[in-house]
Residue, then its C-alpha position, 0 to 999 in steps of 0.5 A: m499500499l502507498t502512503a504518504n510520508h513526512h519529513l519533521s525535525e528530530s528537535a519537535p517538542a514531546a507531546d508531555d512538554d510543557l504549555a510555556f514551551h508551546a506558548g506563542r507557537a504556530w504553523y506557518a508556511i514557508w513558500t520554497k523554489s521548485n524542487c527546493e523543499r526537502l533542501v529547505a526542510q534540511q537546513l531549517t533542521a540543522k538550524g533547530f527549526t521544527p519543519f514539517l514537508p508532508e509528502m505522497p507517493t506520485r508515479s514516476r516514469r523513468n527509462g520505460k519504467s513506472h515506479f513510485v516516488q515520494t513528492p512533497m504533498f504541497p508543491g513549493y511549500l513546507f510548513l514552519h511551528h515556531t515563534m516567529e520573532k524577528a531573529s527567527y524571521i531573518e534566520i528563517l530567510k537565510a536558508r537556500g531555496i526559500v522564497r518567502i514566508l507566506e504573507g510576506g513581511w515579518n510583522r504582517l504573517t499568518p499563522i496556519a490554523n492549528d486544526e488544518v496541520d493536525a489533519i495533514q499530520r493526521l494523513v500522515s501518520a495514518g499511513v493511509p493512501v493520499f492523492p492531490h485534488a483541486y481545491f474548490r469551495h461550496g458555490d464555486r462553478v465547476k466543470v466536470v472532468e471525468g465520466p458521462l457528463a465529462g465538460v459539463e458546467g455548474i455551481f458545485l454544492r457539497d453535500k457529503p465528503h467526497k460527493g455533492r451537487l452539480v447545480v446546472a441552471v437556466n438562468l433565463l427561466q430562473t430554474a435549475v437542476a442537480v445531478e450528484v457528482d464524484c468530488a474527484f470528477v470536477d476541476p474549479l473553473p477560473a472566476s469570471p471577470a467583475h462586469 
């Protein structure tokens, strides 16, 4: 079975550490240059930081043979758990391969919600198969890309974890119909320009 993998600094605190150690710590997204995620994670770990680079198996073809290789779950990004003060911010940016810490500017950093990173960590530690998936929200315009409805566009309304309804409307009639679709079979459409 193919499962997710991760790189987490050995300096990660144990679960039973006192809460003072965790006070002020937050997760931040680090944007890296293409294919530099591991290099950045290794450098940050060597500097005493706690990076988290979740990985997943991806099919690769080399010399006519197909095999699986570990690739970053979020290409171009890794996560860092740290109390961000100016000295740390500057030290982090010194690592080769870093573009920036997301949101730019040391005093405008936006932490990632702990529950979002926790969910990714749980996927990785559970050893379950993980696959890339297009990001879209309830109400976004989508296009069906697979199956008998391939090419049909509409509004996506999520009903269940892996399924939702594709709503197709006739605006002139002010009416719509819906059909159940698998989330894996739809891709988000670019936002329409404002009129």
